[in-house]
GUVEX-864612 format. One line per field, with one value per residue (C-alpha): residue in one letter; x, y, z. Coordinates in steps of 0.25 Angstrom, whole numbers, plus 5000, padded with zeros to 4 digits. Example, Ala and Ser with C-alpha at 12.3 -4.5 7.8 and 13.67 -1.06 7.14 Angstrom:
// residues 2
tilum: (a;s)
c1: (5049;5055)
c2: (4982;4996)
c3: (5031;5029)
END
This chain:
// residues 935
tilum: (m;v;q;q;i;q;h;r;l;h;d;h;p;l;v;l;v;e;e;q;s;n;q;k;e;k;p;y;c;y;g;c;g;e;e;i;s;a;s;s;f;s;c;l;r;c;n;y;y;l;h;k;e;c;a;l;a;p;s;t;i;n;h;h;p;l;h;l;h;h;s;g;f;s;l;r;s;r;p;h;t;s;r;f;g;y;v;c;s;l;c;k;e;k;r;d;m;f;f;y;e;c;d;e;c;w;f;a;l;d;i;k;c;s;f;l;l;n;k;v;g;e;s;i;y;e;s;k;d;d;g;h;l;l;l;e;n;h;k;d;e;l;k;k;l;d;c;s;w;c;h;r;s;l;q;d;s;i;c;f;s;i;h;r;k;l;y;f;h;k;k;c;f;n;q;l;p;t;e;i;g;h;p;f;h;r;l;n;t;l;l;l;q;f;d;a;t;y;f;i;c;k;l;c;q;k;e;g;h;d;n;y;f;y;r;c;f;a;c;k;f;d;i;h;l;e;c;k;d;l;l;f;m;p;r;p;s;p;i;i;e;d;k;k;y;h;k;h;p;f;t;l;l;f;r;n;d;s;f;i;c;d;a;c;g;t;n;g;k;f;v;s;y;i;c;s;t;c;h;l;q;v;h;k;d;c;t;s;l;p;r;i;i;k;v;t;r;h;d;h;a;l;v;h;k;y;g;a;h;e;k;h;d;c;g;i;c;f;d;e;v;k;t;e;h;g;s;y;h;c;l;r;e;d;c;d;f;t;v;h;v;n;c;a;t;e;d;e;n;l;y;y;i;v;d;e;d;e;e;k;l;d;e;t;n;s;s;s;i;t;r;v;i;e;v;n;e;h;g;e;a;i;k;i;q;n;l;n;h;e;h;n;l;v;l;e;d;k;i;k;e;d;s;a;d;r;h;c;d;g;c;m;l;s;i;s;t;s;t;p;l;y;y;c;s;e;y;c;n;f;f;l;h;k;p;c;a;e;l;p;k;i;k;h;h;w;f;h;r;f;v;a;t;l;e;s;k;d;l;k;i;c;y;l;c;d;r;v;c;s;g;l;f;y;e;s;i;k;e;h;e;f;l;f;f;c;i;r;c;a;m;v;p;n;v;i;k;c;e;g;h;k;h;i;l;f;y;d;y;k;c;k;g;q;c;n;g;c;g;v;d;h;r;i;g;a;f;r;c;k;e;c;n;f;s;l;d;f;a;c;m;t;l;p;p;a;i;r;h;k;c;d;a;h;l;l;k;l;s;y;h;l;d;h;d;d;t;d;p;e;e;h;v;c;d;v;c;e;e;e;r;d;p;n;r;c;y;y;y;c;p;i;c;d;n;s;v;h;p;k;c;v;l;g;r;l;p;f;v;k;d;g;a;t;f;r;s;d;d;h;q;h;d;v;s;f;v;r;k;v;d;g;y;h;y;c;v;d;c;g;h;l;c;q;d;e;e;a;l;k;c;r;e;c;n;f;i;t;h;l;e;c;s;e;p;l;k;e;l;n;v;q;q;p;k;y;t;s;a;a;g;l;v;r;k;l;h;d;l;a;d;n;t;d;c;f;y;g;t;t;l;q;k;d;p;t;c;t;l;p;c;s;w;s;a;g;d;p;s;s;f;l;i;r;g;k;n;y;l;k;d;q;q;k;v;k;a;r;e;t;l;m;q;m;v;g;a;d;w;l;i;s;d;k;r;e;d;d;l;g;s;r;l;s;g;i;v;q;k;y;a;a;q;g;g;p;e;f;f;f;i;v;n;i;q;i;p;g;s;p;m;k;t;l;a;m;y;y;m;i;k;t;p;l;e;d;h;p;l;l;y;n;f;v;n;g;d;d;a;y;r;k;s;r;f;k;l;i;p;c;i;s;k;g;s;w;i;v;r;q;s;v;g;k;k;a;c;l;l;g;q;y;l;d;v;y;y;f;r;g;k;n;y;l;e;v;e;i;d;v;g;s;s;t;v;a;q;g;v;t;s;l;v;l;e;q;l;n;n;l;v;v;e;m;a;f;l;i;e;g;n;t;q;e;e;l;p;e;i;l;l;g;t;c;r;l;n;h;l;d;l;s;k;a;l;l;a;v;p;d;l;n;k;t;f)
c1: (5506;5513;5525;5529;5523;5527;5515;5513;5512;5524;5539;5544;5540;5529;5531;5519;5518;5508;5507;5510;5520;5515;5520;5513;5510;5503;5507;5497;5494;5498;5487;5474;5480;5475;5483;5490;5487;5488;5497;5502;5513;5524;5536;5549;5555;5545;5535;5524;5512;5500;5489;5489;5476;5481;5494;5487;5476;5476;5483;5472;5457;5449;5434;5431;5416;5416;5422;5418;5420;5435;5443;5456;5460;5474;5479;5486;5494;5490;5484;5489;5481;5477;5475;5463;5452;5456;5445;5440;5427;5421;5424;5426;5438;5453;5461;5476;5477;5478;5467;5463;5461;5455;5465;5456;5449;5449;5441;5448;5446;5455;5460;5450;5438;5443;5445;5431;5425;5434;5430;5415;5415;5407;5392;5386;5372;5363;5351;5345;5352;5366;5378;5383;5394;5390;5401;5398;5410;5416;5420;5423;5427;5415;5411;5412;5401;5386;5375;5369;5355;5355;5367;5373;5387;5390;5394;5387;5387;5385;5381;5390;5385;5395;5391;5385;5395;5384;5384;5373;5371;5367;5354;5351;5355;5345;5334;5338;5324;5321;5312;5310;5301;5308;5302;5308;5300;5287;5280;5287;5296;5311;5316;5331;5339;5353;5357;5367;5358;5363;5354;5353;5349;5337;5342;5356;5356;5369;5371;5370;5374;5379;5371;5358;5347;5332;5323;5309;5308;5295;5301;5316;5319;5332;5340;5353;5351;5360;5351;5338;5339;5345;5334;5339;5354;5363;5367;5364;5365;5351;5355;5366;5369;5381;5379;5390;5380;5366;5362;5352;5353;5348;5340;5339;5326;5322;5311;5306;5306;5315;5318;5325;5337;5335;5351;5354;5341;5343;5335;5337;5330;5326;5337;5338;5341;5331;5333;5320;5323;5326;5317;5328;5329;5343;5352;5362;5374;5367;5367;5381;5382;5393;5386;5396;5404;5413;5410;5420;5409;5407;5416;5408;5405;5391;5382;5372;5357;5344;5336;5337;5328;5331;5333;5346;5353;5365;5378;5384;5374;5365;5352;5342;5344;5331;5328;5322;5335;5348;5360;5373;5372;5383;5386;5387;5374;5376;5379;5367;5376;5369;5372;5366;5371;5376;5382;5390;5395;5395;5410;5420;5430;5420;5417;5422;5416;5419;5421;5415;5428;5438;5447;5443;5453;5454;5457;5456;5469;5476;5478;5490;5494;5505;5507;5501;5512;5504;5489;5482;5472;5461;5468;5471;5484;5492;5505;5506;5514;5507;5512;5511;5522;5536;5535;5525;5512;5506;5491;5487;5473;5476;5487;5493;5487;5501;5499;5485;5490;5495;5490;5487;5498;5487;5475;5482;5471;5473;5475;5465;5469;5458;5460;5468;5481;5494;5507;5521;5529;5541;5535;5537;5524;5516;5501;5490;5475;5471;5462;5473;5483;5473;5470;5470;5482;5473;5459;5448;5443;5428;5432;5436;5439;5454;5463;5470;5483;5486;5499;5506;5509;5516;5507;5496;5483;5471;5462;5449;5451;5461;5470;5485;5487;5498;5497;5490;5483;5476;5482;5475;5476;5463;5465;5480;5478;5484;5473;5476;5466;5470;5466;5455;5448;5451;5444;5431;5419;5411;5399;5401;5394;5401;5401;5398;5386;5373;5371;5379;5389;5392;5403;5397;5407;5398;5396;5399;5398;5405;5410;5402;5414;5424;5416;5426;5420;5419;5430;5427;5414;5410;5403;5389;5376;5364;5355;5360;5369;5382;5395;5410;5422;5433;5441;5430;5425;5439;5441;5443;5430;5437;5450;5458;5463;5471;5459;5450;5453;5442;5441;5435;5424;5421;5407;5399;5388;5385;5375;5381;5380;5370;5378;5382;5392;5401;5403;5408;5422;5434;5440;5454;5456;5444;5439;5425;5421;5410;5399;5395;5409;5415;5422;5428;5420;5422;5408;5414;5422;5413;5425;5424;5436;5439;5444;5456;5459;5459;5466;5477;5483;5487;5479;5482;5497;5506;5514;5528;5524;5537;5536;5546;5547;5551;5556;5566;5576;5571;5558;5549;5539;5526;5525;5512;5520;5534;5542;5552;5556;5558;5556;5550;5559;5549;5543;5553;5543;5543;5537;5531;5518;5514;5514;5526;5536;5549;5561;5567;5581;5584;5577;5567;5554;5542;5528;5517;5511;5525;5527;5513;5502;5490;5480;5467;5465;5452;5452;5440;5435;5428;5413;5403;5389;5384;5389;5385;5394;5406;5404;5403;5416;5423;5419;5423;5437;5437;5434;5445;5456;5465;5474;5469;5473;5487;5488;5479;5491;5502;5516;5527;5541;5545;5534;5531;5518;5506;5497;5507;5515;5529;5537;5543;5558;5560;5571;5561;5556;5562;5560;5566;5580;5587;5591;5578;5575;5588;5590;5576;5581;5574;5581;5577;5571;5578;5568;5554;5550;5539;5537;5526;5519;5506;5497;5482;5475;5460;5447;5434;5421;5426;5438;5447;5451;5460;5466;5475;5463;5458;5459;5461;5474;5489;5489;5479;5486;5499;5491;5485;5499;5503;5516;5523;5520;5514;5508;5507;5496;5494;5480;5477;5462;5459;5445;5437;5427;5432;5440;5455;5464;5479;5486;5500;5504;5518;5523;5533;5537;5546;5539;5533;5540;5553;5549;5545;5539;5531;5526;5522;5514;5507;5503;5501;5489;5483;5488;5502;5501;5495;5507;5517;5512;5519;5517;5528;5521;5529;5524;5536;5530;5519;5515;5522;5509;5506;5520;5519;5505;5509;5524;5534;5532;5530;5516;5510;5497;5489;5490;5483;5475;5466;5474;5468;5475;5471;5479;5478;5486;5497;5495;5493;5485;5486;5474;5475;5463;5466;5452;5454;5463;5458;5472;5477;5464;5467;5482;5477;5467;5478;5486;5475;5473;5487;5488;5492;5504;5510;5520;5516;5526;5523;5531;5525;5532;5530;5536;5548;5548;5559;5574;5570;5560;5570;5574;5560;5557;5547;5536;5534;5534;5526;5526;5513;5515;5504;5492;5479;5466;5459;5467;5464;5456;5443;5445;5439;5430;5437;5426;5433;5435;5426;5419)
c2: (5087;5075;5071;5058;5048;5035;5025;5015;5004;5007;5007;5019;5034;5038;5051;5059;5059;5070;5065;5052;5052;5049;5035;5024;5015;5021;5017;5010;5013;5003;5007;5006;4999;5011;5018;5031;5043;5054;5058;5046;5042;5033;5026;5030;5017;5006;5011;5012;5021;5025;5035;5047;5043;5029;5034;5043;5034;5032;5021;5018;5020;5021;5017;5014;5014;5001;4994;5001;4990;4991;5004;5003;5001;5000;5002;4990;4987;4977;4965;4951;4945;4933;4941;4935;4944;4956;4961;4976;4977;4987;4982;4967;4966;4962;4973;4975;4988;4995;4992;4996;4984;4984;4982;4972;4963;4960;4972;4980;4991;4993;5007;5010;5007;5015;5027;5024;5027;5039;5045;5045;5048;5040;5041;5033;5029;5025;5021;5007;5004;5002;5010;5012;5020;5027;5025;5034;5033;5020;5019;5004;5000;4992;4988;4973;4974;4974;4981;4972;4977;4977;4968;4978;4983;4995;5005;5017;5023;5012;5011;5001;4995;4996;4984;4975;4976;4978;4987;4995;5005;5018;5017;5003;5006;5018;5009;4997;4991;4988;4977;4969;4957;4945;4934;4923;4928;4934;4933;4946;4957;4956;4967;4973;4969;4975;4968;4957;4946;4932;4927;4917;4922;4914;4916;4913;4905;4912;4918;4933;4943;4957;4960;4966;4956;4955;4948;4943;4943;4934;4923;4925;4926;4933;4937;4944;4958;4953;4941;4948;4948;4934;4930;4940;4939;4931;4922;4911;4906;4904;4892;4881;4871;4861;4848;4842;4843;4842;4840;4852;4866;4871;4884;4894;4894;4903;4899;4904;4891;4879;4867;4853;4852;4840;4838;4837;4836;4848;4860;4873;4887;4897;4896;4883;4877;4868;4859;4859;4847;4838;4845;4848;4859;4860;4870;4878;4870;4857;4861;4857;4845;4835;4824;4813;4813;4804;4804;4798;4789;4781;4773;4777;4790;4796;4803;4814;4810;4818;4808;4793;4781;4775;4780;4779;4784;4794;4787;4798;4803;4791;4799;4796;4802;4807;4801;4813;4822;4821;4813;4806;4791;4781;4780;4764;4757;4747;4757;4765;4775;4788;4801;4815;4826;4834;4822;4819;4833;4842;4839;4840;4831;4820;4819;4823;4825;4814;4815;4804;4801;4803;4792;4787;4782;4767;4763;4748;4749;4756;4745;4746;4732;4735;4721;4707;4697;4684;4680;4667;4658;4668;4679;4686;4694;4686;4694;4708;4721;4733;4747;4749;4738;4735;4720;4710;4707;4693;4690;4682;4678;4677;4680;4673;4676;4682;4692;4696;4709;4715;4727;4730;4740;4747;4749;4746;4737;4723;4712;4701;4686;4684;4696;4694;4703;4705;4704;4707;4696;4701;4700;4714;4715;4722;4718;4723;4719;4714;4726;4736;4730;4731;4746;4755;4764;4775;4778;4788;4787;4791;4801;4811;4812;4813;4801;4794;4786;4774;4777;4770;4779;4777;4788;4796;4802;4797;4808;4800;4793;4803;4792;4790;4779;4771;4762;4764;4778;4784;4797;4808;4823;4832;4847;4846;4838;4824;4814;4800;4789;4777;4764;4761;4774;4773;4759;4764;4766;4778;4769;4758;4749;4750;4738;4745;4752;4746;4757;4760;4772;4782;4793;4807;4818;4828;4819;4827;4823;4813;4799;4788;4780;4789;4802;4811;4822;4818;4825;4822;4816;4802;4789;4790;4782;4787;4780;4785;4795;4787;4791;4786;4793;4786;4783;4775;4769;4763;4757;4742;4734;4724;4724;4716;4721;4715;4718;4708;4694;4696;4706;4720;4725;4739;4744;4757;4753;4745;4735;4725;4732;4740;4753;4753;4764;4756;4747;4758;4757;4753;4739;4744;4758;4756;4770;4774;4771;4780;4770;4778;4776;4765;4754;4740;4729;4714;4707;4695;4702;4714;4723;4737;4746;4760;4759;4767;4757;4746;4753;4760;4774;4771;4759;4762;4765;4753;4747;4750;4763;4772;4787;4798;4804;4818;4813;4803;4802;4789;4784;4778;4767;4765;4752;4747;4738;4740;4727;4726;4736;4750;4763;4776;4787;4797;4792;4782;4771;4757;4755;4742;4736;4751;4759;4766;4773;4766;4768;4756;4763;4766;4764;4776;4772;4780;4777;4781;4790;4797;4800;4803;4806;4801;4802;4808;4822;4825;4840;4846;4857;4869;4868;4879;4878;4888;4898;4909;4903;4902;4917;4921;4914;4920;4934;4932;4928;4940;4950;4944;4944;4955;4949;4935;4931;4927;4924;4912;4902;4903;4905;4896;4898;4885;4877;4870;4875;4867;4874;4885;4891;4896;4899;4887;4885;4889;4879;4868;4871;4870;4881;4884;4888;4899;4889;4881;4884;4877;4866;4864;4863;4868;4874;4876;4889;4899;4910;4915;4928;4931;4929;4920;4929;4922;4910;4906;4893;4895;4888;4894;4890;4896;4900;4911;4919;4931;4931;4943;4952;4949;4961;4953;4947;4950;4954;4966;4970;4972;4979;4989;4993;4996;4989;4982;4968;4959;4946;4932;4923;4908;4904;4889;4886;4872;4867;4860;4862;4872;4878;4879;4891;4891;4904;4908;4923;4928;4942;4950;4965;4968;4973;4963;4969;4964;4950;4949;4935;4938;4951;4944;4933;4943;4952;4941;4935;4922;4913;4918;4916;4901;4898;4902;4900;4888;4880;4871;4862;4853;4845;4845;4837;4827;4814;4808;4807;4822;4825;4816;4822;4837;4836;4847;4851;4865;4867;4878;4879;4886;4874;4865;4873;4885;4897;4911;4924;4936;4949;4960;4973;4966;4952;4940;4928;4915;4906;4891;4883;4869;4864;4867;4854;4840;4835;4847;4845;4831;4834;4845;4835;4826;4837;4842;4828;4829;4844;4843;4835;4842;4853;4860;4869;4877;4887;4896;4902;4908;4899;4905;4901;4910;4913;4926;4920;4910;4905;4904;4910;4905;4915;4909;4896;4891;4880;4875;4867;4857;4865;4861;4863;4864;4877;4884;4897;4901;4912;4925;4934;4947;4955;4969;4964;4971;4962)
c3: (5591;5595;5586;5593;5602;5609;5606;5617;5606;5598;5603;5595;5595;5585;5577;5571;5556;5551;5537;5529;5518;5504;5505;5497;5508;5520;5534;5543;5557;5567;5576;5568;5555;5546;5535;5540;5531;5541;5553;5561;5571;5566;5571;5563;5566;5563;5553;5564;5562;5570;5566;5575;5581;5584;5590;5599;5603;5619;5625;5634;5635;5647;5649;5634;5631;5625;5637;5649;5660;5658;5658;5651;5636;5631;5617;5612;5599;5588;5594;5592;5581;5589;5602;5610;5612;5604;5595;5595;5603;5594;5579;5583;5575;5577;5570;5570;5577;5590;5600;5614;5624;5637;5648;5656;5645;5630;5625;5614;5604;5592;5590;5578;5586;5598;5588;5583;5596;5599;5585;5587;5601;5611;5610;5621;5619;5630;5622;5623;5637;5631;5629;5614;5606;5594;5583;5571;5562;5563;5549;5546;5560;5563;5549;5552;5562;5560;5567;5578;5574;5558;5556;5546;5545;5554;5544;5551;5564;5575;5589;5597;5610;5621;5630;5620;5608;5598;5586;5579;5568;5575;5568;5572;5587;5588;5582;5590;5594;5609;5605;5593;5587;5582;5573;5582;5594;5590;5603;5610;5606;5610;5618;5617;5629;5633;5646;5647;5650;5645;5634;5622;5609;5603;5589;5589;5601;5607;5620;5622;5633;5633;5621;5615;5614;5612;5622;5624;5639;5639;5630;5634;5619;5617;5604;5601;5595;5584;5581;5580;5565;5564;5554;5544;5547;5538;5550;5553;5538;5533;5525;5529;5518;5519;5513;5522;5534;5527;5513;5513;5517;5531;5532;5543;5551;5562;5571;5585;5591;5595;5587;5588;5578;5569;5568;5583;5590;5600;5601;5593;5594;5583;5573;5565;5551;5543;5532;5524;5516;5528;5537;5548;5558;5564;5572;5564;5569;5565;5551;5551;5559;5554;5546;5550;5563;5572;5587;5597;5603;5591;5581;5568;5561;5564;5554;5557;5554;5555;5563;5566;5564;5577;5591;5598;5610;5608;5608;5616;5626;5625;5625;5614;5600;5594;5581;5575;5577;5571;5577;5573;5569;5566;5551;5552;5550;5560;5571;5578;5586;5587;5594;5596;5587;5599;5606;5594;5591;5604;5607;5595;5602;5601;5586;5573;5559;5549;5534;5527;5520;5531;5536;5550;5561;5560;5574;5571;5563;5574;5584;5595;5590;5580;5576;5577;5579;5581;5581;5586;5579;5581;5575;5588;5590;5601;5598;5595;5595;5602;5600;5616;5619;5613;5614;5607;5615;5617;5619;5631;5634;5649;5659;5670;5684;5689;5678;5682;5689;5676;5670;5655;5650;5642;5651;5664;5668;5675;5666;5668;5667;5657;5648;5635;5635;5628;5635;5631;5625;5632;5645;5649;5657;5646;5645;5637;5637;5623;5621;5625;5615;5604;5606;5594;5594;5588;5594;5593;5608;5610;5621;5610;5595;5595;5591;5602;5601;5610;5618;5630;5642;5655;5662;5658;5663;5656;5651;5653;5666;5672;5677;5677;5668;5660;5649;5635;5632;5620;5618;5610;5608;5611;5608;5611;5623;5625;5631;5636;5637;5645;5638;5649;5646;5631;5630;5637;5627;5628;5632;5642;5651;5665;5673;5686;5680;5674;5663;5651;5652;5641;5641;5643;5641;5648;5660;5673;5688;5696;5691;5698;5699;5706;5709;5701;5693;5678;5670;5656;5656;5660;5657;5662;5662;5655;5665;5678;5684;5683;5677;5676;5672;5664;5676;5683;5669;5667;5681;5680;5682;5690;5698;5708;5721;5733;5742;5736;5730;5719;5707;5712;5703;5700;5704;5704;5714;5726;5723;5732;5746;5754;5753;5767;5769;5777;5765;5756;5760;5751;5756;5752;5758;5768;5764;5761;5747;5739;5736;5724;5717;5710;5718;5716;5723;5726;5727;5733;5744;5745;5744;5738;5734;5729;5715;5719;5730;5719;5708;5715;5712;5698;5693;5678;5679;5674;5685;5681;5672;5671;5673;5673;5687;5691;5705;5700;5689;5683;5678;5689;5688;5694;5702;5709;5719;5724;5726;5737;5747;5742;5749;5744;5740;5745;5758;5762;5764;5758;5744;5744;5738;5734;5721;5718;5708;5706;5698;5691;5690;5704;5718;5717;5722;5728;5733;5723;5734;5737;5722;5718;5728;5721;5732;5728;5734;5740;5738;5744;5735;5742;5741;5743;5746;5736;5726;5735;5746;5736;5732;5746;5749;5737;5741;5756;5750;5741;5753;5761;5750;5747;5737;5733;5719;5718;5733;5735;5735;5745;5742;5747;5742;5749;5743;5755;5759;5752;5743;5739;5728;5725;5712;5706;5703;5688;5686;5687;5673;5660;5649;5635;5636;5627;5616;5617;5602;5598;5609;5614;5628;5640;5652;5667;5670;5678;5682;5681;5674;5684;5699;5705;5715;5718;5715;5717;5720;5719;5717;5711;5705;5692;5684;5690;5678;5677;5692;5688;5687;5701;5710;5722;5716;5716;5702;5703;5717;5709;5698;5707;5712;5698;5698;5686;5690;5680;5683;5676;5681;5678;5681;5681;5681;5685;5682;5693;5704;5709;5699;5703;5699;5701;5698;5698;5698;5692;5692;5685;5688;5675;5663;5653;5642;5648;5645;5631;5631;5643;5637;5625;5632;5641;5630;5619;5614;5619;5608;5611;5626;5624;5615;5625;5640;5646;5659;5664;5675;5685;5697;5706;5717;5715;5709;5697;5690;5692;5687;5675;5672;5673;5668;5667;5652;5648;5642;5633;5641;5630;5621;5630;5639;5639;5644;5646;5648;5656;5654;5665;5666;5675;5673;5663;5668;5661;5664;5661;5660;5665;5661;5647;5645;5649;5650;5659;5667;5670;5674;5683;5689;5693;5699;5707;5713;5719;5720;5735;5732;5721;5719;5705;5698;5686;5677;5667;5655;5641;5630;5623;5608;5602;5605;5611;5621;5626;5636;5642;5656;5666;5669;5683;5691;5702;5712;5718;5731;5735;5730;5738;5731;5745;5747;5735;5737;5732;5721;5726;5717;5713;5718;5714;5700;5689;5679)
END
């Protein structure tokens, strides 16, 4: 008999103890959590006990009958309580004990359930076309589960479906009928089905697959096996009563037909609730519709009503609201605003529930005018203090002709000679349109329900129009993201009459397609016309309706159609750049001189950035200012040519000056995306690539240590990045990194028609090539998924040859749960070469990615892959779009590390760095299918 063992899950030897002493408190087994009363193995040093059975349990199990499509199961110690995915696949519980985990996926069995199968033996049933295990002595292991047929507790012998994950009493399984009649479908009998066909249960309205179900083939009537007795089950509740939503109780009703919900006006089937007092029939979810809400599209609160006396169009979608069905109406008697229930409540970011006695935000008392110093005889403020400027502002009805080329410091639009404005009393060239000076400092914008605060910024990207702007912004926080709305966008109502279009436009969050103004795909919805197929994004909606340009002596007016000409193709030419102009896009036009101009030729590169706006530059020791026109004779420090009558960046403290083109190439990149004539053609190309590829993943981007070749990678210089030093907890000082823990060995630059997950598992990749050799190498992969058409994948591969146990922080990260990983994984970005706008937008600050983006983890035998979904954050998506537009002209550097929070974890050390040189989207390779992978 074995007297001493070394268990793989404990550091010290365990000694066999045949009998327990008569001590009052019995020890508990660390393997299964049960009290120890018989022989056991114990540790003499640390009071650690294991039942003999738990101690001698095999460390691995091959080909378990409950999980036949993967071969290996490994014994693990107690799981982390927040560990994603851990739940026993047999008893459906999370229990604090040893468990067996599949080496390739999240399937797990705790040690009690694994013993349960070993005790009773494996009795495989082949009846009724499915495989089952017979469990006769499970004691109380499965007491929390119910029989899938009779819905009673599983206290007796049971049959467990291997593939369907269903549980039956042995008696119920043997008597399981292959066909049944059902009161909801009396026309035909329903036949028991076992295949994995996708279906929707007609009773619970939920999807089903990999499950038993009953089907009428003639009528396509399907129900879950679990739902066959829905009429007699305690769920859903037979009566719902909550006077907060409705003054009478709702009673459950089953009918074998469809109905129209009286609360929301949409269709329902089979299961409904009725109010016999009010004669209402509603969906279950509609029994708890909030009575009073506030939507972002309207200034007043709305109340839900069953039916209306007058017909109205919905204030959101502009379709008719049926008077016989429920809808939301404005609480004020003098306002007839009405919306469909689903339009009002489908997006939680666009409404909130109102308590009748709660305090409302009063925007009228939050003006950005902090003090009125002087008023005229009409009571109009003619001298004020404004929170956006340090000096007093004076009202002027008209400005002098020589000041007509000035711009408002709030909206950045030109100041008209006939528009009232405030100017600085100290003559410091600060101007505000009168409406811009009177803006509320706190605002609920209709685009979302979050409070926005008025701020003055030198340079930000507006979330709505996606333009680089300066001036005044409304700043808000939406789900931990900072959103900035420029004043031009913030002042646009959600319903508007566009001067270039004959119909009313309303904002539709779901609007897809291309903008009729610029041809760009809609990113966050658009203003669209109900009458015709016309839509505009925020960028085109906020274009100045009229503007001056040196090409014409008159005002150029914005237009969206060509009523003035005969659509002669030769006339579709811009009179400034003399290039072809798309007649279906917006343009500026002079009806007197018959001049037509591209908007970009009139507005310039940065039309809404203030002349003289100051920025911090990484290429110069002083702050630099943006100037639209350079006076005098100055030579560009980058190209050596003369800077004159051109936009430039200029330092006020020294002679530094550079062309805007030299410092920041803002030319729009016309990247040609690969196109395929058919899905079959795409698949054929992928298969051809796979057949001709020996090692694909990890090698698709060329390596160039000199970083001179375009579209290449190399390891970055660690000293370019700042990390927490040894004494960071005391002095909060960061130091330059000296080295990296891992070596960068490969990179991928891919495009695909779908997301490319878990690259490390691809048999045609470098990770699996190393795994096949059985070496000590461990890989860390950073997989950045960039949304779009096509999807773009940027992946970096890092390798370490020493054991993970030698690096405790990395070991804890690799083997920790997702919550731990998300709280520690950091990215430090850096644009070492490129435009100042991109550098300003990206920054160089370390970021805990898990707090702002969706991050997924894939753990293999010799790798951990971190997948970052850029599309999960609108802010990150906007910055990435800006980077992609100038990608060919950028050198992008990144460093990855695990945050150190304790003295033992400091100083921090970089996992790895990368330097990406002038990536080219047209040179990204198609992701090949892993044809040898088993799914």
